[in-house]
C-alpha positions as CSV (number, residue, x, y, z in Angstrom):
1,M,103.4,106.3,68.1
2,K,105.7,106.0,71.1
3,K,103.1,107.3,73.3
4,D,100.7,104.8,72.0
5,W,103.2,101.9,72.8
6,T,103.8,103.3,76.3
7,R,99.9,103.4,76.9
8,I,99.7,99.8,75.6
9,G,102.5,98.7,77.8
10,R,100.8,100.3,80.9
11,I,97.5,98.6,80.1
12,A,99.2,95.3,79.7
13,S,101.1,95.7,83.0
14,I,97.7,96.3,84.8
15,V,96.1,93.3,83.1
16,V,99.1,91.1,84.2
17,V,98.9,92.4,87.6
18,L,95.2,91.8,88.1
19,A,95.5,88.3,86.5
20,V,98.4,87.4,89.0
21,A,96.4,88.8,91.8
22,A,93.3,86.7,90.9
23,V,95.2,83.4,90.2
24,A,97.7,83.7,93.2
25,P,95.3,82.6,96.0
26,L,94.3,79.6,93.8
27,V,97.8,78.5,93.2
28,L,99.2,79.0,96.7
29,T,96.8,76.6,98.4
30,G,99.2,75.5,101.3
31,G,98.7,77.0,104.7
32,V,102.2,78.1,105.1
33,A,102.3,79.6,101.6
34,Q,99.1,81.4,101.9
35,N,100.2,82.8,105.5
36,L,103.5,84.1,103.9
37,A,101.5,85.7,101.1
38,V,99.1,87.5,103.3
39,L,101.8,88.8,105.5
40,S,104.0,89.9,102.7
41,I,101.1,91.8,101.2
42,L,100.2,93.6,104.4
43,Y,103.8,94.5,105.0
44,A,103.9,95.8,101.5
45,V,101.1,98.1,102.2
46,V,102.9,99.5,105.2
47,A,106.2,99.8,103.4
48,S,104.9,101.5,100.4
49,N,103.1,104.0,102.5
50,W,106.0,104.6,104.5
51,D,108.0,105.3,101.4
52,L,105.6,108.2,100.5
53,T,106.8,110.1,103.6
54,L,110.4,108.6,103.9
55,G,111.3,108.5,100.2
56,Y,109.1,111.2,98.4
57,A,108.8,113.6,101.3
58,G,112.2,113.0,102.9
59,I,110.7,112.9,106.4
60,F,112.7,110.6,108.7
61,N,109.7,109.4,110.6
62,F,109.4,106.0,112.3
63,A,105.7,106.4,113.3
64,H,104.4,104.0,110.5
65,V,105.1,100.9,112.6
66,A,103.1,102.5,115.4
67,F,100.1,103.4,113.1
68,F,100.1,99.8,112.0
69,G,100.1,98.6,115.6
70,I,97.4,101.1,116.8
71,G,95.3,100.0,114.0
72,S,95.4,96.4,115.1
73,Y,94.8,97.1,118.8
74,V,91.8,99.5,117.9
75,A,90.3,96.6,115.9
76,A,90.9,94.2,118.9
77,I,89.9,96.5,121.7
78,A,86.8,97.8,120.0
79,T,85.5,94.5,119.1
80,L,86.6,92.4,122.3
81,Q,86.2,95.1,124.9
82,F,83.2,97.3,123.8
83,G,81.4,95.2,121.4
84,V,81.7,97.4,118.4
85,P,80.4,95.7,115.2
86,V,83.4,94.2,113.4
87,W,82.9,96.0,110.1
88,L,82.9,99.3,112.1
89,D,86.3,98.9,113.6
90,L,87.9,99.6,110.3
91,I,86.4,103.0,110.2
92,L,87.3,103.6,113.9
93,A,90.9,102.5,113.3
94,V,91.3,105.0,110.5
95,V,89.9,107.8,112.5
96,V,92.1,107.1,115.7
97,V,95.2,106.5,113.4
98,V,94.7,109.6,111.5
99,A,94.1,111.8,114.5
100,V,97.2,110.4,116.2
101,G,99.3,110.8,113.1
102,G,98.1,114.5,112.7
103,L,98.9,115.2,116.2
104,V,102.3,113.5,116.4
105,S,103.4,114.8,113.1
106,A,102.4,118.4,113.9
107,L,104.4,118.3,117.0
108,A,107.4,116.4,115.6
109,L,107.8,118.4,112.4
110,R,108.5,121.5,114.6
111,L,112.0,119.8,114.8
112,R,114.5,118.8,112.2
113,G,116.6,115.8,111.0
114,I,117.3,113.2,113.5
115,Y,115.1,114.7,116.3
116,V,112.0,114.0,114.1
117,A,113.1,110.4,113.9
118,L,113.6,110.2,117.6
119,V,110.2,111.7,118.5
120,T,108.4,109.5,116.0
121,F,110.2,106.5,117.2
122,A,109.2,107.4,120.7
123,L,105.6,107.0,119.7
124,T,106.1,103.2,119.4
125,Q,107.7,103.0,122.8
126,L,104.8,105.0,124.3
127,C,102.4,102.7,122.8
128,V,104.1,99.8,124.2
129,A,104.2,101.4,127.7
130,L,100.5,102.2,127.4
131,I,99.7,98.6,126.5
132,N,101.7,97.1,129.4
133,S,100.0,99.5,131.9
134,A,96.4,99.1,130.9
135,K,96.3,95.4,131.3
136,D,92.5,95.4,131.7
137,I,91.8,96.8,128.4
138,T,94.9,95.8,126.2
139,G,95.7,92.4,127.9
140,G,99.3,93.7,128.8
141,P,102.4,92.0,127.5
142,V,100.3,88.9,126.5
143,G,98.0,90.9,124.1
144,L,94.4,90.3,123.2
145,I,93.5,86.9,122.0
146,G,90.4,85.8,120.2
147,V,89.9,88.8,117.9
148,P,86.6,88.0,116.0
149,D,86.7,87.1,112.3
150,L,86.4,90.1,109.9
151,E,82.7,90.3,108.9
152,I,81.4,92.4,106.0
153,R,77.6,92.3,105.4
154,G,77.2,89.0,107.0
155,F,80.1,87.3,105.3
156,E,83.0,86.1,107.5
157,L,86.2,86.1,105.8
158,G,87.5,83.1,107.8
159,S,84.7,80.8,106.3
160,E,86.5,81.1,102.8
161,P,90.2,79.9,102.6
162,H,91.0,82.6,100.1
163,A,89.1,85.4,101.5
164,Y,91.9,87.3,103.5
165,F,94.2,86.7,100.7
166,Y,92.0,88.5,98.3
167,A,91.1,91.2,101.0
168,A,94.9,91.9,101.4
169,E,95.5,92.0,97.7
170,V,92.5,94.6,97.2
171,L,93.9,96.7,99.9
172,L,97.4,96.6,98.4
173,I,96.0,97.5,94.9
174,L,93.9,100.4,96.1
175,S,96.6,101.7,98.3
176,T,99.2,101.5,95.5
177,I,96.8,103.3,93.2
178,A,96.2,106.1,95.9
179,M,99.8,106.4,96.7
180,R,100.8,106.6,93.0
181,W,98.3,109.2,92.5
182,L,99.4,111.2,95.3
183,A,103.1,110.9,94.4
184,T,102.5,112.2,90.8
185,S,100.0,114.9,91.7
186,H,100.9,118.6,92.5
187,F,100.8,117.6,96.1
188,G,103.3,114.9,95.6
189,L,105.6,117.3,93.5
190,S,105.5,119.7,96.3
191,L,106.7,117.1,98.7
192,V,109.6,116.3,96.4
193,A,110.3,120.0,96.0
194,L,110.4,120.4,99.9
195,R,112.7,117.5,100.1
196,D,115.3,118.5,97.5
197,Y,114.9,122.4,97.5
198,E,113.2,123.3,100.6
199,A,114.2,127.0,100.9
200,Y,113.2,127.6,97.2
201,A,109.9,125.6,97.6
202,V,108.9,127.7,100.6
203,A,109.9,130.9,98.8
204,R,107.4,130.0,95.9
205,G,104.6,129.7,98.5
206,I,104.5,126.0,99.4
207,P,103.6,125.5,103.0
208,A,106.2,122.9,104.3
209,R,104.8,121.9,107.7
210,R,101.3,121.6,106.4
211,Q,102.2,119.5,103.3
212,R,104.3,117.1,105.4
213,V,101.7,116.7,108.0
214,L,99.2,115.9,105.3
215,A,101.5,113.3,103.8
216,I,101.9,111.5,107.1
217,M,98.1,111.5,107.8
218,A,97.4,110.3,104.1
219,S,99.8,107.6,104.3
220,S,98.4,106.4,107.7
221,I,95.1,105.6,106.3
222,P,96.0,102.3,104.4
223,T,98.5,101.6,107.2
224,S,95.7,101.5,109.7
225,L,93.6,99.2,107.6
226,A,96.5,96.9,107.2
227,G,96.8,96.8,110.8
228,C,93.1,96.0,111.3
229,L,93.4,93.2,108.7
230,Y,96.4,91.9,110.5
231,A,94.6,91.6,113.8
232,H,91.6,89.9,112.3
233,Y,93.5,87.5,110.2
234,L,95.9,86.4,113.1
235,I,93.2,86.6,115.7
236,V,95.4,88.3,118.2
237,A,96.7,91.8,119.0
238,S,100.2,91.5,120.3
239,P,102.8,94.2,121.5
240,D,105.2,92.4,119.2
241,V,103.8,94.4,116.4
242,F,105.5,97.4,117.9
243,S,108.9,95.5,118.2
244,F,112.2,96.9,117.0
245,S,112.7,93.8,114.7
246,L,109.5,94.5,112.8
247,T,110.6,98.2,112.5
248,T,113.9,97.3,111.0
249,L,112.2,94.7,108.8
250,L,109.8,97.2,107.3
251,L,112.6,99.9,106.9
252,S,114.6,97.4,105.1
253,M,111.9,96.9,102.6
254,V,111.8,100.5,101.9
255,L,115.5,100.9,101.6
256,V,116.1,97.5,99.6
257,G,113.2,98.1,97.3
258,G,114.2,101.6,96.5
259,A,113.1,104.7,98.3
260,G,110.9,107.1,96.3
261,T,109.7,104.4,94.0
262,I,106.3,103.1,95.6
263,Y,106.6,99.9,93.7
264,G,110.0,99.0,94.9
265,P,109.0,98.5,98.7
266,I,106.3,96.1,97.5
267,V,108.8,93.8,95.6
268,A,111.2,94.0,98.6
269,A,108.4,93.1,101.1
270,I,107.7,89.9,99.2
271,V,111.3,89.1,98.9
272,L,112.2,89.8,102.5
273,T,109.1,88.3,104.1
274,V,109.7,85.1,102.2
275,G,113.4,85.2,103.0
276,T,112.9,85.8,106.9
277,E,109.8,83.5,107.2
278,G,110.3,81.0,104.4
279,L,113.7,80.1,105.7
280,H,112.5,79.4,109.2
281,Q,114.1,75.9,109.3
282,L,117.6,77.6,109.1
283,G,117.1,79.3,112.4
284,N,119.0,82.4,113.1
285,I,121.2,81.8,110.2
286,R,118.3,83.1,107.9
287,Y,118.7,86.5,109.4
288,M,122.4,86.5,108.5
289,I,121.4,85.6,104.8
290,V,118.9,88.3,104.7
291,A,121.4,90.9,106.2
292,V,124.0,90.0,103.6
293,L,121.6,90.5,100.8
294,I,120.5,93.8,102.2
295,V,124.2,95.0,102.5
296,L,124.9,93.7,98.9
297,T,121.8,95.5,97.6
298,L,122.6,98.8,99.1
299,R,126.2,98.6,98.0
300,F,125.7,97.7,94.4
301,L,122.2,99.0,93.9
302,P,121.7,102.2,95.8
303,G,118.5,102.9,94.2
304,G,117.2,99.6,95.3
305,L,115.9,96.5,93.6
306,W,113.5,98.7,91.5
307,S,116.5,100.3,89.9
308,L,117.0,97.2,88.0
309,W,113.8,97.9,86.0
310,T,115.2,101.4,85.1
311,L,118.6,99.8,84.0
312,V,117.0,98.0,81.0
313,P,116.1,101.0,78.9
314,A,119.3,102.7,79.8
315,I,121.3,99.6,78.5
316,R,119.2,99.6,75.3
317,R,119.9,103.3,74.7
318,R,123.7,102.8,75.3
319,R,123.8,99.8,72.8
320,A,121.8,102.0,70.3
321,T,124.2,104.9,70.5
322,R,127.3,102.9,70.6
323,V,129.7,103.9,67.8
324,P,131.5,100.8,66.2
325,S,135.4,101.0,66.2
326,P,137.4,101.0,62.9
327,L,138.8,97.5,63.9
328,A,135.3,96.1,64.4
329,E,134.3,97.3,61.0
330,E,137.3,95.8,59.2
331,A,136.8,92.6,61.1
332,S,133.1,92.5,60.1
333,S,134.1,93.2,56.4
C-alpha cells in the first residue's frame, strides 16, 4: 500500500512539473521575466550537471564553466566563421566539448584534491587566452556578435516569443531525467562508492579513473547544449561566459541547492538568478543580499535548500513517535 502511494506521488509530481513547464511561458509574458526564466533554466542545466561530478562523484573540478563557454563559442564560430548549418552546430558542440572534457579529465585525474581543481580551473583561463589571441576567429575581447537564430527544420526559434523558453525547458527536463538515471544506476552508485570509500571500491574492482572520466564526459553533454542555446538566444558569444563571477554563481547554485541532490541546484539556480538579476535596480547591494542568503543557507542548512524537503517526513515521524508525558496526560484528562 505504501509503495502504491509513493508511485502515485511520483506520478503526481511529474504531472505538476510538466503542467508548470507548459504554462510558465504563457504566464511570464514580459521580456524581462522571460529573459530571467531562460537564463535561470540554462544555469540550472549547468549547475545540476556539475553536481553529478562535484556532489555525487566528489570530483573537485571547475571545468563545467569552460564546457558551457566552449559550447557557446563552437556554436558562434561554426555558424559565423565557417557557415555550418545552424542545427549542425549543436552536434559539433557536443563532440568538441566531450572530447575536451575527456582529455582534460584524463590528465587532471592523475592528480588529487586541490590540484584537480587548479588544473580544471586553468582550463577556463586557457580558453580566455585563446579567445583573446585568435581575434580573427573568436572576435577577441569583444566576442562574436550576430550569432544566427537557432533553426530546426526550417523553424526559427526567434520567430516565436516562447520558443527559446520551451527549448530551455525541454533541455532541462531531458537533462534532469538523464542525470537522475545516471545517479541512481550502478554507474552512479560506483561514483558514490569512490567518493566515500575509494580504497574499498577499488579493491572491489571499480576502476576509479575511468568512472570519473566518464562522469565528467557524460555531464558535459547537456552543458555544451546549454552553451549553444545560450549563444543563439543572446545572439552573442562573449568571453564573459568564462568569467570568475559566473563560476562562483554556478558553484553557489550547487552548494546552496544541495550537493549530491540533482534537484537542489535547479531550485537554487532559479532563486539565485532571480536574486542577482531581478534585483538589478539595487545595484551592487544585491550581491551583498545574495551573499548573506548564501552564508545563512550554508550555516543553518548544510544540506542546501533541498534538505528542507527531506525534513518534512522526519518531522512527521518525530511527531508520530513522540511519547506523551504524564503531566500532559493528566492535563488532557
